C-alpha positions in Angstrom: 166.6 132.0 94.2 165.0 131.4 97.6 161.5 129.8 98.2 159.6 130.0 101.6 157.3 127.3 102.7 154.8 128.1 105.4 152.3 125.5 106.9 149.2 126.5 109.0 149.4 124.8 112.4 146.4 124.3 114.4 147.2 124.9 118.1 146.5 121.8 120.2 144.5 122.8 123.5 145.9 122.4 126.8 144.6 119.2 128.4 142.2 120.4 131.0 144.0 118.7 133.7 147.2 120.8 133.0 145.2 124.1 132.7 145.7 126.1 136.0 142.2 127.0 136.1 141.6 123.2 136.7 143.4 123.7 140.2 141.1 126.3 141.0 138.0 124.3 140.2 139.4 121.4 142.4 139.8 124.0 145.3 136.4 125.6 144.6 138.0 128.9 144.4 135.2 131.4 145.0 137.5 134.3 143.7 137.5 132.7 140.4 133.4 132.9 140.0 132.9 135.2 136.9 136.3 134.7 135.4 135.5 131.6 133.7 133.0 128.6 133.3 133.1 124.9 133.0 130.8 122.2 131.5 130.6 118.3 132.0 129.7 116.3 129.3 128.6 113.1 131.4 126.1 115.2 133.5 125.2 117.8 130.7 125.7 120.7 133.0 127.6 123.9 133.1 129.1 125.5 136.3 131.0 128.1 138.2 134.3 127.3 139.5 133.2 127.2 143.0 130.6 124.7 142.4 130.2 122.2 145.4 129.0 119.3 143.3 131.3 116.2 143.1 134.3 116.6 141.3 134.1 115.7 137.5 136.8 113.7 135.4 138.8 116.4 134.1 138.5 114.3 130.6 135.0 115.1 130.5 135.3 118.9 131.1 135.4 121.7 128.8 136.6 125.2 130.2 134.7 128.2 129.0 136.1 132.0 129.2 132.6 133.5 129.1 129.0 132.8 130.2 127.8 132.6 126.5 130.3 130.0 125.6 129.0 127.7 128.2 125.4 128.3 127.3 126.5 127.5 123.9 127.1 123.9 124.6 123.5 123.4 124.9 123.8 121.9 128.5 121.7 123.2 131.4 122.9 125.3 134.3 123.8 123.5 137.4 121.1 123.8 140.1 123.7 123.7 142.8 125.8 126.6 141.9 123.4 128.5 139.8 126.0 129.8 137.1 123.5 132.2 135.4 122.8 134.2 138.6 124.4 135.0 141.9 126.2 132.6 143.7 124.6 130.8 146.9 126.7 132.8 149.2 126.0 136.1 147.3 122.3 135.2 147.3 122.4 134.4 151.1 124.3 137.8 151.7 121.7 139.8 149.9 119.0 138.0 151.7 120.4 138.9 155.1 121.1 142.5 153.9 117.5 142.8 152.9 116.4 141.4 156.3 118.8 143.8 158.1 117.2 146.8 156.4 113.7 145.4 157.3 114.9 145.3 160.9 116.2 148.8 160.9 113.3 150.4 159.0 110.5 148.7 161.1 108.9 150.6 163.9 108.6 147.4 166.0 110.8 144.4 166.0 109.8 141.9 163.3 109.6 138.2 164.6 111.7 135.5 163.1 108.7 134.2 161.2 108.0 137.4 159.4 111.5 138.0 158.3 111.9 134.5 157.1 108.6 134.6 155.0 109.8 137.9 153.4 113.0 136.0 152.3 110.9 133.0 151.3 112.8 130.6 153.3 111.8 128.4 156.2 112.4 130.1 159.8 115.2 127.4 160.5 117.1 127.9 157.4 116.8 131.6 157.8 118.0 131.9 161.1 120.9 129.5 160.2 122.0 131.5 157.3 121.7 135.1 159.0 123.8 133.9 161.9 126.4 132.6 159.7 126.5 135.8 157.6 126.2 138.3 160.6 127.6 136.4 163.6 124.2 137.4 165.3 120.8 136.0 165.5 118.0 137.8 164.0 116.9 138.8 167.5 120.2 139.8 168.7 120.7 142.0 165.7 117.4 143.8 166.2 118.3 144.4 169.8 121.7 145.7 169.0 119.9 147.9 166.4 117.2 149.2 168.9 120.0 149.8 171.6 121.9 152.1 169.0 118.7 153.9 168.4 118.2 154.4 172.0 121.8 155.7 172.6 121.5 158.0 169.6 118.3 159.5 171.1 119.6 159.9 174.5 123.0 161.4 173.3 120.8 163.8 171.0 119.3 165.1 174.2 115.9 163.5 173.8 113.9 162.6 177.1 114.2 158.9 178.0 110.5 158.4 177.1 110.9 159.9 173.5 114.0 157.8 173.0 112.4 154.6 174.2 109.4 155.0 171.8 111.5 156.2 168.8 113.6 153.0 169.2 110.5 151.0 168.7 109.7 150.0 172.2 105.8 149.9 172.6 105.9 150.1 176.4 108.7 151.6 178.9 108.3 148.5 181.1 109.9 146.0 178.2 112.6 148.7 177.7 113.5 148.9 181.4 113.8 145.1 181.7 116.5 145.3 179.2 117.9 148.9 179.5 121.1 147.9 181.7 122.0 145.2 179.4 121.9 147.7 176.3 123.6 150.7 177.9 125.6 149.1 180.8 123.7 151.8 183.2 120.4 153.4 183.6 119.0 155.4 180.6 119.2 158.7 182.7 122.9 158.2 183.6 123.6 157.3 180.1 121.8 160.6 178.9 124.0 162.5 181.4 127.3 161.0 180.0 127.5 158.2 182.2 127.8 160.4 185.4 128.4 158.7 188.5 128.7 155.2 186.9 131.0 153.1 188.8 134.0 151.7 186.7 136.4 149.6 188.7 140.0 149.4 187.1 143.4 148.0 187.6 146.6 147.9 185.9 148.7 144.8 185.3 152.3 144.3 185.2 152.2 143.7 181.4 151.0 147.1 181.0 147.4 146.4 180.1 145.0 148.5 181.7 141.3 146.9 182.3 138.0 148.5 183.3 134.6 146.9 184.0 131.1 148.0 184.7 128.8 146.3 186.8 127.8 144.3 183.5 131.3 143.0 182.8 134.8 144.2 181.4 134.2 147.3 179.3 137.8 148.1 178.2 141.3 146.7 178.0 143.9 148.8 177.1 147.6 148.4 176.3 150.4 151.0 176.9 153.8 151.3 178.2 153.0 154.0 181.0 150.4 153.2 183.5 149.5 156.8 184.1 148.7 157.5 180.5 146.7 154.3 180.5 144.5 155.6 183.5 144.2 159.1 181.9 143.0 157.3 178.5 140.5 155.2 180.7 139.2 158.5 182.3 138.9 160.0 178.8 136.8 157.1 177.7 134.5 157.4 180.6 134.6 161.1 181.4 131.8 161.3 183.9 132.0 158.1 185.5 133.8 157.3 189.0 136.9 155.2 188.7 137.4 153.0 191.6 140.6 150.9 192.1 139.9 147.0 191.9 139.5 144.9 194.9 141.5 141.5 195.3 138.6 139.6 193.3 138.9 142.0 190.3 142.6 142.2 190.3 142.3 138.2 190.0 140.3 139.0 186.9 143.1 141.2 185.5 145.7 138.6 186.1 143.8 136.4 183.6 143.9 138.8 181.0 147.7 139.3 181.9 148.3 135.5 181.8 146.6 135.2 178.2 149.1 137.7 177.1 151.9 135.9 178.4 150.5 132.5 177.1 147.8 133.0 174.7 147.3 129.1 174.5 145.5 129.3 177.7 142.5 131.2 176.1 140.5 134.1 177.5 137.0 133.8 178.8 135.7 137.0 180.3 132.3 138.6 180.9 132.4 141.4 178.6 130.4 144.7 178.7 130.4 145.3 174.8 129.2 148.7 173.7 128.9 149.5 170.1 126.7 149.8 167.0 124.9 146.8 165.4 127.6 146.8 162.7 130.5 147.0 165.0 129.1 144.1 167.1 128.9 142.0 164.1 132.5 142.7 163.4 133.9 142.2 167.0 131.9 139.0 167.1 133.7 137.8 164.0 136.7 138.8 165.5 136.3 136.5 168.6 135.7 133.6 166.2 139.5 133.8 165.1 141.5 131.2 166.8 144.7 132.0 168.5 147.6 131.9 166.2 145.5 132.8 163.2 145.4 135.9 161.0 142.6 137.0 158.5 142.3 140.0 156.3 139.8 143.2 156.4 138.5 141.6 153.1 137.8 138.2 154.7 135.9 139.6 157.7 133.9 141.6 155.4 132.9 138.5 153.3 132.1 136.7 156.5 129.6 139.2 157.8 128.2 139.7 154.4 129.4 143.2 153.8 132.1 142.3 151.0 132.5 146.2 150.0 132.7 147.3 153.8 136.6 146.8 154.4 137.1 150.4 155.3 134.1 150.0 157.9 135.6 146.8 159.2 138.9 148.7 159.9 136.9 151.4 161.6 135.3 149.0 163.8 138.7 147.4 164.7 139.8 151.0 165.5 137.0 151.5 167.8 137.5 148.4 169.6 138.1 149.1 173.5 138.7 145.5 174.5 142.3 144.7 173.5 143.0 140.9 173.1 139.6 140.1 174.4 138.2 141.0 171.0 141.2 140.2 168.8 141.5 143.0 166.5 145.2 142.4 166.4 144.7 139.3 164.4 143.2 141.3 161.4 145.9 142.2 158.6 146.0 143.7 155.1 145.5 141.3 152.1 149.3 141.7 151.2 150.1 140.4 154.6 151.1 143.8 156.1 150.1 144.5 159.8 148.3 147.8 159.0 147.1 150.0 161.9 146.6 149.1 165.4 145.3 151.4 168.1 148.1 150.3 170.4 150.9 150.5 167.9 152.1 148.3 165.3 155.1 147.0 167.1 152.6 145.7 170.0 150.5 144.1 167.3 153.5 142.3 166.0 154.6 141.1 169.5 151.1 139.8 170.2 151.0 137.9 166.9 154.6 136.4 167.2 153.6 135.3 170.7 150.4 133.7 169.5 152.4 132.1 166.7 154.6 130.2 169.0 151.9 129.1 171.2 152.0 125.6 169.9 150.7 123.1 167.2 147.3 123.6 168.5 147.1 127.1 167.2 147.8 125.6 163.7 145.3 123.0 164.1 142.7 125.5 165.0 143.8 127.8 162.1 143.1 124.9 159.6 139.8 124.1 161.3 138.7 127.7 160.9 139.9 128.3 157.4 138.1 125.1 156.3 134.9 126.3 158.0 135.2 129.5 155.9 135.8 127.7 152.5 
């Protein structure tokens, strides 16, 4: 006869310090928000993993798989991380998105005070958060949006006067004060497809083509064949006059070539950036990426407060006409793959490899950049 004995053993919970979720709390991992929560017995609060509060002793911490479990402790929600609602970051992104809609839907440009009051924040706080999320000040965002409305009106065939007032300018005088900065040329010339605009250009030995308007550098193109680069340039400015650069302009081109050969030198050029408000937000974020660093499309989307706009981020990168000056080559896929590049994946890899070897300063700047985004 055989006898089987069985004993019901209670599982011993894993110490919090040994639980892999604790490491995510220590790292204040924002991607863990919504996956679990934790409570702290000594303070009587429960938090989300990314909570910025002082780190608790793991002996006093209990982990919870659901928000209801955290609430069942009887503790109160942390005031700093608001575990019951959206995170501070998500709340700020929503606030800025609402402000952008107000700007876009207003017939006249709303003031900083009006936008801040609508958001329920002080003007200083609102201004700081808006710039952190979009890369632009509220005033710059409004100006970019109005410029885009003017461009759309002119391209649709509207008269200059109609385009001006439809974009929210209440006087032609105010518009003409800013028209060259908005369009890179006079409104009539823009309406006529840039006819007779003078574009200076030169081709450098590293096979970079550059072009500039009177405002600044409007295009930097990469390629293997100089003739193809010039034809590409003409296609981008079909009704403009292309004028070979003089000695001073060729010196500017040499700075671009020098940057490609030695990225650690940096590149500071007067740029004539032409794009939509959204594109300019993306391009501004790209210019903040240090030499030797890479970020994903998703990270850029989070940075500008548009976490679901990764495809639009990729489209803005593809529309960039200022290679290396607006470093879209530093944006890669989440899995580390290079993804697309207007001037070829091999050239993108070559640029990244060259920048990666530009010295320890690049690594230091990369760490500082990522810390600032944490």
